[in-house]
Biopython code that builds the backbone (N, CA, C, O; Angstrom):
import numpy as np
from Bio.PDB.StructureBuilder import StructureBuilder

atoms = [
    (1, "MET", "N", (-48.975, -176.315, 65.370)),
    (1, "MET", "CA", (-50.274, -175.719, 65.146)),
    (1, "MET", "C", (-50.518, -175.633, 63.651)),
    (1, "MET", "O", (-49.627, -175.256, 62.890)),
    (2, "ALA", "N", (-51.729, -175.984, 63.230)),
    (2, "ALA", "CA", (-52.058, -175.965, 61.809)),
    (2, "ALA", "C", (-52.219, -174.536, 61.339)),
    (2, "ALA", "O", (-52.712, -173.670, 62.061)),
    (3, "GLN", "N", (-51.791, -174.313, 60.113)),
    (3, "GLN", "CA", (-51.904, -172.991, 59.502)),
    (3, "GLN", "C", (-53.123, -172.950, 58.597)),
    (3, "GLN", "O", (-53.482, -173.949, 57.975)),
    (4, "GLY", "N", (-53.757, -171.780, 58.530)),
    (4, "GLY", "CA", (-54.893, -171.584, 57.647)),
    (4, "GLY", "C", (-54.402, -171.234, 56.264)),
    (4, "GLY", "O", (-53.215, -171.376, 55.972)),
    (5, "PRO", "N", (-55.313, -170.769, 55.393)),
    (5, "PRO", "CA", (-54.906, -170.403, 54.037)),
    (5, "PRO", "C", (-53.859, -169.294, 54.051)),
    (5, "PRO", "O", (-53.930, -168.366, 54.856)),
    (6, "ALA", "N", (-52.911, -169.401, 53.172)),
    (6, "ALA", "CA", (-51.849, -168.415, 52.967)),
    (6, "ALA", "C", (-51.062, -168.152, 54.244)),
    (6, "ALA", "O", (-50.598, -167.032, 54.459)),
    (7, "GLY", "N", (-50.904, -169.160, 55.092)),
    (7, "GLY", "CA", (-50.073, -169.037, 56.278)),
    (7, "GLY", "C", (-50.699, -168.264, 57.424)),
    (7, "GLY", "O", (-50.003, -167.949, 58.390)),
    (8, "VAL", "N", (-52.020, -167.939, 57.355)),
    (8, "VAL", "CA", (-52.700, -167.208, 58.434)),
    (8, "VAL", "C", (-53.191, -168.223, 59.448)),
    (8, "VAL", "O", (-53.891, -169.165, 59.076)),
    (9, "PRO", "N", (-52.845, -168.062, 60.724)),
    (9, "PRO", "CA", (-53.309, -169.033, 61.723)),
    (9, "PRO", "C", (-54.826, -168.950, 61.875)),
    (9, "PRO", "O", (-55.400, -167.864, 61.787)),
    (10, "PRO", "N", (-55.483, -170.099, 62.103)),
    (10, "PRO", "CA", (-56.939, -170.074, 62.244)),
    (10, "PRO", "C", (-57.345, -169.319, 63.518)),
    (10, "PRO", "O", (-56.606, -169.285, 64.501)),
    (11, "ILE", "N", (-58.524, -168.723, 63.471)),
    (11, "ILE", "CA", (-59.022, -167.970, 64.628)),
    (11, "ILE", "C", (-59.407, -168.966, 65.700)),
    (11, "ILE", "O", (-60.157, -169.908, 65.443)),
    (12, "GLY", "N", (-58.888, -168.757, 66.917)),
    (12, "GLY", "CA", (-59.206, -169.641, 68.017)),
    (12, "GLY", "C", (-60.600, -169.362, 68.544)),
    (12, "GLY", "O", (-61.197, -168.332, 68.232)),
    (13, "ILE", "N", (-61.114, -170.278, 69.338)),
    (13, "ILE", "CA", (-62.460, -170.140, 69.896)),
    (13, "ILE", "C", (-62.542, -168.919, 70.805)),
    (13, "ILE", "O", (-63.581, -168.262, 70.870)),
    (14, "ASP", "N", (-61.451, -168.613, 71.508)),
    (14, "ASP", "CA", (-61.443, -167.432, 72.373)),
    (14, "ASP", "C", (-61.624, -166.152, 71.562)),
    (14, "ASP", "O", (-62.389, -165.267, 71.946)),
    (15, "ASP", "N", (-60.921, -166.060, 70.448)),
    (15, "ASP", "CA", (-61.065, -164.876, 69.596)),
    (15, "ASP", "C", (-62.474, -164.787, 69.013)),
    (15, "ASP", "O", (-63.050, -163.703, 68.925)),
    (16, "PHE", "N", (-63.015, -165.922, 68.621)),
    (16, "PHE", "CA", (-64.374, -165.948, 68.071)),
    (16, "PHE", "C", (-65.388, -165.441, 69.096)),
    (16, "PHE", "O", (-66.252, -164.623, 68.781)),
    (17, "VAL", "N", (-65.269, -165.937, 70.317)),
    (17, "VAL", "CA", (-66.190, -165.533, 71.381)),
    (17, "VAL", "C", (-66.025, -164.049, 71.690)),
    (17, "VAL", "O", (-67.018, -163.340, 71.853)),
    (18, "LYS", "N", (-64.787, -163.572, 71.773)),
    (18, "LYS", "CA", (-64.544, -162.154, 72.032)),
    (18, "LYS", "C", (-65.165, -161.282, 70.940)),
    (18, "LYS", "O", (-65.794, -160.265, 71.232)),
    (19, "ASN", "N", (-64.985, -161.685, 69.687)),
    (19, "ASN", "CA", (-65.557, -160.917, 68.570)),
    (19, "ASN", "C", (-67.085, -160.917, 68.621)),
    (19, "ASN", "O", (-67.716, -159.885, 68.394)),
    (20, "ALA", "N", (-67.675, -162.069, 68.919)),
    (20, "ALA", "CA", (-69.135, -162.164, 68.990)),
    (20, "ALA", "C", (-69.677, -161.300, 70.118)),
    (20, "ALA", "O", (-70.677, -160.604, 69.943)),
    (21, "ILE", "N", (-69.022, -161.340, 71.272)),
    (21, "ILE", "CA", (-69.461, -160.525, 72.411)),
    (21, "ILE", "C", (-69.349, -159.046, 72.062)),
    (21, "ILE", "O", (-70.242, -158.263, 72.384)),
    (22, "GLU", "N", (-68.277, -158.666, 71.418)),
    (22, "GLU", "CA", (-68.087, -157.258, 71.046)),
    (22, "GLU", "C", (-69.168, -156.796, 70.062)),
    (22, "GLU", "O", (-69.659, -155.672, 70.161)),
    (23, "GLN", "N", (-69.534, -157.660, 69.118)),
    (23, "GLN", "CA", (-70.597, -157.309, 68.168)),
    (23, "GLN", "C", (-71.939, -157.150, 68.880)),
    (23, "GLN", "O", (-72.672, -156.200, 68.605)),
    (24, "TYR", "N", (-72.268, -158.064, 69.790)),
    (24, "TYR", "CA", (-73.524, -157.959, 70.538)),
    (24, "TYR", "C", (-73.516, -156.745, 71.454)),
    (24, "TYR", "O", (-74.538, -156.077, 71.611)),
    (25, "ARG", "N", (-72.368, -156.457, 72.060)),
    (25, "ARG", "CA", (-72.277, -155.304, 72.941)),
    (25, "ARG", "C", (-72.537, -154.019, 72.173)),
    (25, "ARG", "O", (-73.227, -153.127, 72.666)),
    (26, "ALA", "N", (-71.990, -153.920, 70.974)),
    (26, "ALA", "CA", (-72.206, -152.729, 70.150)),
    (26, "ALA", "C", (-73.687, -152.579, 69.796)),
    (26, "ALA", "O", (-74.205, -151.463, 69.740)),
    (27, "LYS", "N", (-74.369, -153.708, 69.555)),
    (27, "LYS", "CA", (-75.795, -153.644, 69.236)),
    (27, "LYS", "C", (-76.618, -153.272, 70.466)),
    (27, "LYS", "O", (-77.614, -152.560, 70.342)),
    (28, "LEU", "N", (-76.223, -153.739, 71.650)),
    (28, "LEU", "CA", (-76.964, -153.447, 72.868)),
    (28, "LEU", "C", (-76.786, -152.001, 73.322)),
    (28, "LEU", "O", (-77.695, -151.430, 73.924)),
    (29, "LEU", "N", (-75.641, -151.409, 73.045)),
    (29, "LEU", "CA", (-75.369, -150.043, 73.455)),
    (29, "LEU", "C", (-75.755, -149.061, 72.346)),
    (29, "LEU", "O", (-74.910, -148.331, 71.829)),
    (30, "ASP", "N", (-77.005, -149.054, 71.999)),
    (30, "ASP", "CA", (-77.503, -148.162, 70.957)),
    (30, "ASP", "C", (-77.711, -146.777, 71.555)),
    (30, "ASP", "O", (-78.676, -146.550, 72.285)),
    (31, "LEU", "N", (-76.816, -145.862, 71.251)),
    (31, "LEU", "CA", (-76.902, -144.505, 71.771)),
    (31, "LEU", "C", (-77.512, -143.538, 70.759)),
    (31, "LEU", "O", (-77.427, -142.321, 70.923)),
    (32, "SER", "N", (-78.118, -144.080, 69.728)),
    (32, "SER", "CA", (-78.703, -143.221, 68.699)),
    (32, "SER", "C", (-80.101, -142.770, 69.110)),
    (32, "SER", "O", (-80.611, -143.159, 70.161)),
    (33, "SER", "N", (-80.702, -141.954, 68.273)),
    (33, "SER", "CA", (-82.049, -141.448, 68.564)),
    (33, "SER", "C", (-83.112, -142.536, 68.421)),
    (33, "SER", "O", (-84.268, -142.312, 68.777)),
    (34, "ARG", "N", (-82.745, -143.694, 67.911)),
    (34, "ARG", "CA", (-83.704, -144.802, 67.821)),
    (34, "ARG", "C", (-83.978, -145.430, 69.176)),
    (34, "ARG", "O", (-85.005, -146.084, 69.360)),
    (35, "ASN", "N", (-83.072, -145.240, 70.126)),
    (35, "ASN", "CA", (-83.214, -145.835, 71.451)),
    (35, "ASN", "C", (-84.138, -144.959, 72.294)),
    (35, "ASN", "O", (-83.765, -143.836, 72.634)),
    (36, "PRO", "N", (-85.347, -145.446, 72.645)),
    (36, "PRO", "CA", (-86.289, -144.618, 73.402)),
    (36, "PRO", "C", (-85.833, -144.315, 74.825)),
    (36, "PRO", "O", (-86.353, -143.391, 75.451)),
    (37, "LEU", "N", (-84.871, -145.074, 75.349)),
    (37, "LEU", "CA", (-84.358, -144.777, 76.680)),
    (37, "LEU", "C", (-83.377, -143.613, 76.662)),
    (37, "LEU", "O", (-83.171, -142.946, 77.675)),
    (38, "VAL", "N", (-82.777, -143.377, 75.507)),
    (38, "VAL", "CA", (-81.837, -142.271, 75.364)),
    (38, "VAL", "C", (-82.553, -141.042, 74.807)),
    (38, "VAL", "O", (-82.309, -139.922, 75.254)),
    (39, "ASN", "N", (-83.419, -141.251, 73.847)),
    (39, "ASN", "CA", (-84.117, -140.163, 73.163)),
    (39, "ASN", "C", (-85.565, -140.125, 73.638)),
    (39, "ASN", "O", (-86.475, -140.501, 72.899)),
    (40, "PHE", "N", (-85.776, -139.676, 74.865)),
    (40, "PHE", "CA", (-87.099, -139.679, 75.473)),
    (40, "PHE", "C", (-87.671, -138.273, 75.482)),
    (40, "PHE", "O", (-86.987, -137.322, 75.861)),
    (41, "HIS", "N", (-88.922, -138.140, 75.067)),
    (41, "HIS", "CA", (-89.627, -136.863, 75.115)),
    (41, "HIS", "C", (-90.902, -137.061, 75.902)),
    (41, "HIS", "O", (-91.750, -137.875, 75.537)),
    (42, "HIS", "N", (-91.035, -136.313, 76.986)),
    (42, "HIS", "CA", (-92.227, -136.426, 77.826)),
    (42, "HIS", "C", (-93.410, -135.801, 77.095)),
    (42, "HIS", "O", (-93.304, -134.698, 76.557)),
    (43, "SER", "N", (-94.526, -136.503, 77.080)),
    (43, "SER", "CA", (-95.751, -136.004, 76.467)),
    (43, "SER", "C", (-96.790, -135.791, 77.553)),
    (43, "SER", "O", (-97.018, -136.675, 78.379)),
    (44, "GLU", "N", (-97.415, -134.634, 77.558)),
    (44, "GLU", "CA", (-98.433, -134.326, 78.558)),
    (44, "GLU", "C", (-99.660, -135.229, 78.400)),
    (44, "GLU", "O", (-100.393, -135.442, 79.366)),
    (45, "LYS", "N", (-99.890, -135.757, 77.207)),
    (45, "LYS", "CA", (-101.079, -136.569, 76.947)),
    (45, "LYS", "C", (-100.846, -138.058, 77.185)),
    (45, "LYS", "O", (-101.801, -138.833, 77.240)),
    (46, "SER", "N", (-99.599, -138.459, 77.324)),
    (46, "SER", "CA", (-99.283, -139.880, 77.454)),
    (46, "SER", "C", (-99.777, -140.436, 78.782)),
    (46, "SER", "O", (-99.691, -139.781, 79.820)),
    (47, "ARG", "N", (-100.291, -141.647, 78.727)),
    (47, "ARG", "CA", (-100.732, -142.337, 79.935)),
    (47, "ARG", "C", (-99.823, -143.534, 80.238)),
    (47, "ARG", "O", (-100.136, -144.350, 81.105)),
    (48, "SER", "N", (-98.706, -143.635, 79.528)),
    (48, "SER", "CA", (-97.825, -144.777, 79.718)),
    (48, "SER", "C", (-96.652, -144.491, 80.654)),
    (48, "SER", "O", (-95.867, -145.393, 80.945)),
    (49, "HIS", "N", (-96.519, -143.250, 81.130)),
    (49, "HIS", "CA", (-95.428, -142.941, 82.046)),
    (49, "HIS", "C", (-95.845, -141.812, 82.989)),
    (49, "HIS", "O", (-96.814, -141.092, 82.748)),
    (50, "VAL", "N", (-95.090, -141.688, 84.050)),
    (50, "VAL", "CA", (-95.360, -140.684, 85.080)),
    (50, "VAL", "C", (-94.098, -139.862, 85.278)),
    (50, "VAL", "O", (-92.999, -140.413, 85.348)),
    (51, "ARG", "N", (-94.249, -138.557, 85.366)),
    (51, "ARG", "CA", (-93.109, -137.684, 85.659)),
    (51, "ARG", "C", (-93.056, -137.492, 87.168)),
    (51, "ARG", "O", (-94.043, -137.092, 87.784)),
    (52, "VAL", "N", (-91.901, -137.777, 87.758)),
    (52, "VAL", "CA", (-91.720, -137.645, 89.200)),
    (52, "VAL", "C", (-90.747, -136.499, 89.443)),
    (52, "VAL", "O", (-89.644, -136.485, 88.898)),
    (53, "ALA", "N", (-91.166, -135.530, 90.270)),
    (53, "ALA", "CA", (-90.329, -134.367, 90.576)),
    (53, "ALA", "C", (-89.918, -134.401, 92.036)),
    (53, "ALA", "O", (-90.600, -134.992, 92.872)),
    (54, "ASP", "N", (-88.801, -133.765, 92.331)),
    (54, "ASP", "CA", (-88.292, -133.644, 93.698)),
    (54, "ASP", "C", (-88.116, -134.995, 94.385)),
    (54, "ASP", "O", (-88.547, -135.186, 95.522)),
    (55, "GLU", "N", (-87.487, -135.916, 93.693)),
    (55, "GLU", "CA", (-87.213, -137.231, 94.285)),
    (55, "GLU", "C", (-85.822, -137.665, 93.845)),
    (55, "GLU", "O", (-85.420, -137.428, 92.706)),
    (56, "ILE", "N", (-85.104, -138.293, 94.740)),
    (56, "ILE", "CA", (-83.776, -138.813, 94.429)),
    (56, "ILE", "C", (-83.966, -140.122, 93.667)),
    (56, "ILE", "O", (-84.590, -141.045, 94.191)),
    (57, "PRO", "N", (-83.445, -140.227, 92.442)),
    (57, "PRO", "CA", (-83.690, -141.417, 91.611)),
    (57, "PRO", "C", (-83.341, -142.730, 92.301)),
    (57, "PRO", "O", (-84.094, -143.698, 92.192)),
    (58, "GLU", "N", (-82.214, -142.784, 93.010)),
    (58, "GLU", "CA", (-81.814, -144.029, 93.665)),
    (58, "GLU", "C", (-82.819, -144.442, 94.735)),
    (58, "GLU", "O", (-83.137, -145.624, 94.869)),
    (59, "LYS", "N", (-83.320, -143.466, 95.498)),
    (59, "LYS", "CA", (-84.304, -143.763, 96.549)),
    (59, "LYS", "C", (-85.623, -144.216, 95.933)),
    (59, "LYS", "O", (-86.251, -145.151, 96.429)),
    (60, "LEU", "N", (-86.040, -143.567, 94.870)),
    (60, "LEU", "CA", (-87.272, -143.960, 94.183)),
    (60, "LEU", "C", (-87.143, -145.374, 93.640)),
    (60, "LEU", "O", (-88.073, -146.171, 93.760)),
    (61, "PHE", "N", (-86.001, -145.694, 93.044)),
    (61, "PHE", "CA", (-85.776, -147.035, 92.511)),
    (61, "PHE", "C", (-85.836, -148.072, 93.624)),
    (61, "PHE", "O", (-86.439, -149.132, 93.453)),
    (62, "GLU", "N", (-85.207, -147.773, 94.776)),
    (62, "GLU", "CA", (-85.238, -148.712, 95.910)),
    (62, "GLU", "C", (-86.670, -148.974, 96.365)),
    (62, "GLU", "O", (-87.035, -150.113, 96.654)),
    (63, "ARG", "N", (-87.479, -147.921, 96.428)),
    (63, "ARG", "CA", (-88.875, -148.089, 96.853)),
    (63, "ARG", "C", (-89.668, -148.895, 95.835)),
    (63, "ARG", "O", (-90.478, -149.743, 96.207)),
    (64, "LEU", "N", (-89.441, -148.635, 94.563)),
    (64, "LEU", "CA", (-90.149, -149.404, 93.530)),
    (64, "LEU", "C", (-89.725, -150.863, 93.554)),
    (64, "LEU", "O", (-90.553, -151.763, 93.411)),
    (65, "GLU", "N", (-88.437, -151.089, 93.733)),
    (65, "GLU", "CA", (-87.909, -152.449, 93.733)),
    (65, "GLU", "C", (-88.390, -153.247, 94.940)),
    (65, "GLU", "O", (-88.569, -154.461, 94.847)),
    (66, "SER", "N", (-88.601, -152.580, 96.068)),
    (66, "SER", "CA", (-89.029, -153.277, 97.280)),
    (66, "SER", "C", (-90.537, -153.508, 97.315)),
    (66, "SER", "O", (-91.048, -154.062, 98.288)),
    (67, "SER", "N", (-91.248, -153.100, 96.286)),
    (67, "SER", "CA", (-92.709, -153.278, 96.167)),
    (67, "SER", "C", (-93.476, -152.581, 97.282)),
    (67, "SER", "O", (-94.591, -152.985, 97.613)),
    (68, "ARG", "N", (-92.892, -151.542, 97.861)),
    (68, "ARG", "CA", (-93.603, -150.770, 98.873)),
    (68, "ARG", "C", (-94.607, -149.856, 98.187)),
    (68, "ARG", "O", (-94.415, -149.463, 97.036)),
    (69, "LYS", "N", (-95.671, -149.523, 98.895)),
    (69, "LYS", "CA", (-96.680, -148.623, 98.336)),
    (69, "LYS", "C", (-96.102, -147.218, 98.235)),
    (69, "LYS", "O", (-95.357, -146.762, 99.102)),
    (70, "LEU", "N", (-96.463, -146.563, 97.170)),
    (70, "LEU", "CA", (-96.024, -145.190, 96.950)),
    (70, "LEU", "C", (-97.243, -144.303, 96.756)),
    (70, "LEU", "O", (-98.242, -144.723, 96.173)),
    (71, "TRP", "N", (-97.153, -143.079, 97.246)),
    (71, "TRP", "CA", (-98.215, -142.096, 97.030)),
    (71, "TRP", "C", (-97.610, -140.920, 96.293)),
    (71, "TRP", "O", (-96.508, -140.470, 96.606)),
    (72, "PHE", "N", (-98.336, -140.437, 95.326)),
    (72, "PHE", "CA", (-97.885, -139.297, 94.546)),
    (72, "PHE", "C", (-98.907, -138.178, 94.661)),
    (72, "PHE", "O", (-100.110, -138.401, 94.524)),
    (73, "ASP", "N", (-98.419, -136.983, 94.911)),
    (73, "ASP", "CA", (-99.281, -135.806, 94.940)),
    (73, "ASP", "C", (-99.162, -135.105, 93.597)),
    (73, "ASP", "O", (-98.056, -134.916, 93.092)),
    (74, "PRO", "N", (-100.287, -134.719, 93.016)),
    (74, "PRO", "CA", (-100.207, -134.025, 91.731)),
    (74, "PRO", "C", (-99.619, -132.625, 91.902)),
    (74, "PRO", "O", (-99.832, -131.961, 92.917)),
    (75, "VAL", "N", (-98.890, -132.206, 90.906)),
    (75, "VAL", "CA", (-98.350, -130.858, 90.892)),
    (75, "VAL", "C", (-99.447, -129.944, 90.365)),
    (75, "VAL", "O", (-100.092, -130.275, 89.370)),
    (76, "PRO", "N", (-99.674, -128.799, 91.010)),
    (76, "PRO", "CA", (-100.724, -127.909, 90.513)),
    (76, "PRO", "C", (-100.412, -127.397, 89.112)),
    (76, "PRO", "O", (-99.250, -127.250, 88.732)),
    (77, "GLU", "N", (-101.452, -127.134, 88.366)),
    (77, "GLU", "CA", (-101.274, -126.594, 87.019)),
    (77, "GLU", "C", (-100.582, -125.241, 87.111)),
    (77, "GLU", "O", (-100.901, -124.439, 87.989)),
    (78, "PRO", "N", (-99.644, -124.984, 86.217)),
    (78, "PRO", "CA", (-98.959, -123.681, 86.262)),
    (78, "PRO", "C", (-99.913, -122.555, 85.858)),
    (78, "PRO", "O", (-100.787, -122.732, 85.009)),
    (79, "VAL", "N", (-99.725, -121.416, 86.477)),
    (79, "VAL", "CA", (-100.553, -120.261, 86.138)),
    (79, "VAL", "C", (-99.895, -119.522, 84.986)),
    (79, "VAL", "O", (-98.669, -119.431, 84.918)),
    (80, "SER", "N", (-100.710, -118.993, 84.079)),
    (80, "SER", "CA", (-100.148, -118.313, 82.917)),
    (80, "SER", "C", (-99.576, -116.947, 83.277)),
    (80, "SER", "O", (-98.609, -116.495, 82.664)),
    (81, "SER", "N", (-100.175, -116.286, 84.273)),
    (81, "SER", "CA", (-99.640, -115.005, 84.735)),
    (81, "SER", "C", (-99.863, -114.898, 86.240)),
    (81, "SER", "O", (-100.845, -115.425, 86.763)),
    (82, "PRO", "N", (-98.961, -114.220, 86.929)),
    (82, "PRO", "CA", (-99.118, -114.078, 88.381)),
    (82, "PRO", "C", (-100.419, -113.356, 88.738)),
    (82, "PRO", "O", (-100.897, -112.506, 87.987)),
    (83, "ALA", "N", (-100.973, -113.704, 89.878)),
    (83, "ALA", "CA", (-102.258, -113.142, 90.304)),
    (83, "ALA", "C", (-102.194, -111.624, 90.443)),
    (83, "ALA", "O", (-103.172, -110.939, 90.142)),
    (84, "ASP", "N", (-101.057, -111.085, 90.895)),
    (84, "ASP", "CA", (-100.982, -109.631, 91.072)),
    (84, "ASP", "C", (-101.011, -108.883, 89.744)),
    (84, "ASP", "O", (-101.318, -107.691, 89.719)),
    (85, "GLU", "N", (-100.698, -109.559, 88.641)),
    (85, "GLU", "CA", (-100.760, -108.910, 87.333)),
    (85, "GLU", "C", (-102.187, -108.829, 86.796)),
    (85, "GLU", "O", (-102.410, -108.245, 85.736)),
    (86, "GLU", "N", (-103.133, -109.392, 87.493)),
    (86, "GLU", "CA", (-104.542, -109.315, 87.104)),
    (86, "GLU", "C", (-105.284, -108.229, 87.877)),
    (86, "GLU", "O", (-106.454, -107.960, 87.603)),
    (87, "LEU", "N", (-104.609, -107.606, 88.839)),
    (87, "LEU", "CA", (-105.248, -106.564, 89.646)),
    (87, "LEU", "C", (-105.473, -105.303, 88.808)),
    (87, "LEU", "O", (-104.656, -104.982, 87.946)),
    (88, "PRO", "N", (-106.567, -104.593, 89.053)),
    (88, "PRO", "CA", (-106.875, -103.374, 88.283)),
    (88, "PRO", "C", (-105.763, -102.324, 88.338)),
    (88, "PRO", "O", (-105.489, -101.675, 87.329)),
    (89, "LEU", "N", (-105.122, -102.146, 89.486)),
    (89, "LEU", "CA", (-104.050, -101.161, 89.605)),
    (89, "LEU", "C", (-102.893, -101.493, 88.665)),
    (89, "LEU", "O", (-102.364, -100.610, 87.991)),
    (90, "PHE", "N", (-102.505, -102.754, 88.622)),
    (90, "PHE", "CA", (-101.421, -103.174, 87.735)),
    (90, "PHE", "C", (-101.800, -102.957, 86.271)),
    (90, "PHE", "O", (-101.013, -102.411, 85.498)),
    (91, "LEU", "N", (-102.996, -103.383, 85.895)),
    (91, "LEU", "CA", (-103.442, -103.263, 84.507)),
    (91, "LEU", "C", (-103.510, -101.802, 84.063)),
    (91, "LEU", "O", (-103.127, -101.481, 82.939)),
    (92, "GLU", "N", (-103.989, -100.925, 84.927)),
    (92, "GLU", "CA", (-104.072, -99.503, 84.599)),
    (92, "GLU", "C", (-102.680, -98.904, 84.448)),
    (92, "GLU", "O", (-102.436, -98.137, 83.516)),
    (93, "THR", "N", (-101.760, -99.245, 85.355)),
    (93, "THR", "CA", (-100.386, -98.745, 85.279)),
    (93, "THR", "C", (-99.705, -99.244, 84.006)),
    (93, "THR", "O", (-99.001, -98.483, 83.342)),
    (94, "LEU", "N", (-99.907, -100.497, 83.668)),
    (94, "LEU", "CA", (-99.333, -101.063, 82.450)),
    (94, "LEU", "C", (-99.856, -100.340, 81.214)),
    (94, "LEU", "O", (-99.090, -100.042, 80.297)),
    (95, "ARG", "N", (-101.155, -100.057, 81.186)),
    (95, "ARG", "CA", (-101.749, -99.348, 80.053)),
    (95, "ARG", "C", (-101.124, -97.960, 79.894)),
    (95, "ARG", "O", (-100.813, -97.543, 78.778)),
    (96, "LYS", "N", (-100.941, -97.247, 81.005)),
    (96, "LYS", "CA", (-100.343, -95.900, 80.961)),
    (96, "LYS", "C", (-98.893, -95.960, 80.493)),
    (96, "LYS", "O", (-98.471, -95.147, 79.671)),
    (97, "VAL", "N", (-98.137, -96.913, 81.010)),
    (97, "VAL", "CA", (-96.723, -97.026, 80.647)),
    (97, "VAL", "C", (-96.577, -97.349, 79.164)),
    (97, "VAL", "O", (-95.686, -96.821, 78.499)),
    (98, "LYS", "N", (-97.441, -98.207, 78.648)),
    (98, "LYS", "CA", (-97.367, -98.555, 77.224)),
    (98, "LYS", "C", (-97.588, -97.335, 76.342)),
    (98, "LYS", "O", (-97.029, -97.252, 75.248)),
    (99, "LYS", "N", (-98.402, -96.383, 76.809)),
    (99, "LYS", "CA", (-98.661, -95.174, 76.021)),
    (99, "LYS", "C", (-97.517, -94.174, 76.095)),
    (99, "LYS", "O", (-97.294, -93.423, 75.145)),
    (100, "THR", "N", (-96.781, -94.150, 77.220)),
    (100, "THR", "CA", (-95.784, -93.102, 77.426)),
    (100, "THR", "C", (-94.338, -93.571, 77.308)),
    (100, "THR", "O", (-93.459, -92.725, 77.142)),
    (101, "ASP", "N", (-94.043, -94.847, 77.383)),
    (101, "ASP", "CA", (-92.670, -95.345, 77.350)),
    (101, "ASP", "C", (-92.135, -95.291, 75.922)),
    (101, "ASP", "O", (-92.636, -95.978, 75.032)),
    (102, "GLU", "N", (-91.097, -94.454, 75.714)),
    (102, "GLU", "CA", (-90.538, -94.254, 74.378)),
    (102, "GLU", "C", (-89.890, -95.525, 73.819)),
    (102, "GLU", "O", (-90.063, -95.842, 72.642)),
    (103, "LYS", "N", (-89.133, -96.265, 74.672)),
    (103, "LYS", "CA", (-88.487, -97.502, 74.200)),
    (103, "LYS", "C", (-89.532, -98.511, 73.742)),
    (103, "LYS", "O", (-89.370, -99.166, 72.713)),
    (104, "TYR", "N", (-90.597, -98.628, 74.512)),
    (104, "TYR", "CA", (-91.670, -99.563, 74.160)),
    (104, "TYR", "C", (-92.322, -99.145, 72.849)),
    (104, "TYR", "O", (-92.537, -99.981, 71.971)),
    (105, "ARG", "N", (-92.642, -97.854, 72.706)),
    (105, "ARG", "CA", (-93.285, -97.349, 71.497)),
    (105, "ARG", "C", (-92.388, -97.564, 70.272)),
    (105, "ARG", "O", (-92.869, -97.961, 69.210)),
    (106, "LYS", "N", (-91.090, -97.301, 70.421)),
    (106, "LYS", "CA", (-90.160, -97.465, 69.314)),
    (106, "LYS", "C", (-90.072, -98.942, 68.898)),
    (106, "LYS", "O", (-90.116, -99.266, 67.711)),
    (107, "ALA", "N", (-89.948, -99.821, 69.884)),
    (107, "ALA", "CA", (-89.871, -101.261, 69.588)),
    (107, "ALA", "C", (-91.149, -101.747, 68.930)),
    (107, "ALA", "O", (-91.110, -102.592, 68.036)),
    (108, "LEU", "N", (-92.281, -101.215, 69.371)),
    (108, "LEU", "CA", (-93.561, -101.585, 68.784)),
    (108, "LEU", "C", (-93.655, -101.118, 67.337)),
    (108, "LEU", "O", (-94.153, -101.841, 66.475)),
    (109, "ASP", "N", (-93.178, -99.912, 67.079)),
    (109, "ASP", "CA", (-93.187, -99.379, 65.703)),
    (109, "ASP", "C", (-92.270, -100.177, 64.776)),
    (109, "ASP", "O", (-92.575, -100.366, 63.599)),
    (110, "GLU", "N", (-91.137, -100.644, 65.325)),
    (110, "GLU", "CA", (-90.199, -101.433, 64.514)),
    (110, "GLU", "C", (-90.787, -102.800, 64.141)),
    (110, "GLU", "O", (-90.409, -103.376, 63.121)),
    (111, "LEU", "N", (-91.695, -103.312, 64.950)),
    (111, "LEU", "CA", (-92.335, -104.602, 64.631)),
    (111, "LEU", "C", (-93.229, -104.494, 63.409)),
    (111, "LEU", "O", (-93.384, -105.453, 62.654)),
    (112, "GLY", "N", (-93.811, -103.331, 63.222)),
    (112, "GLY", "CA", (-94.713, -103.140, 62.090)),
    (112, "GLY", "C", (-96.051, -103.802, 62.359)),
    (112, "GLY", "O", (-96.403, -104.085, 63.504)),
    (113, "SER", "N", (-96.778, -104.042, 61.304)),
    (113, "SER", "CA", (-98.109, -104.631, 61.463)),
    (113, "SER", "C", (-98.004, -106.125, 61.674)),
    (113, "SER", "O", (-99.023, -106.799, 61.828)),
]
sb = StructureBuilder()
sb.init_structure("model")
sb.init_model(0)
sb.init_chain("A")
sb.init_seg("    ")
for serial, (resi, resn, name, xyz) in enumerate(atoms, 1):
    if name == "N":
        sb.init_residue(resn, " ", resi, " ")
    sb.init_atom(name, np.array(xyz, "f"), 0.0, 1.0, " ", f" {name:<3s}", serial, name[0])
structure = sb.get_structure()
């Protein structure tokens, strides 16, 4: 077998291919924040993707892959406060408690203006 410079054997084609594959593999497995598949943030305004809840990913993928029709029901908008907290009785009780509860008054005073 021929020797390379300074007695180092030349790199065989197998080693070359292994090194090239390893370099490409490292580039393909980008786990940094630059990879949008790894660093994904759902945007409420985006029209390029859909958030699916209460579905098994494997089953959803099978349905998408089989080109079967899918129906999606919209999730209702979340309420900012429960309906019972809007009742007059609740609001009146809350107002009274805020005036008489010492812990609440103390915490409020500690907040300052």
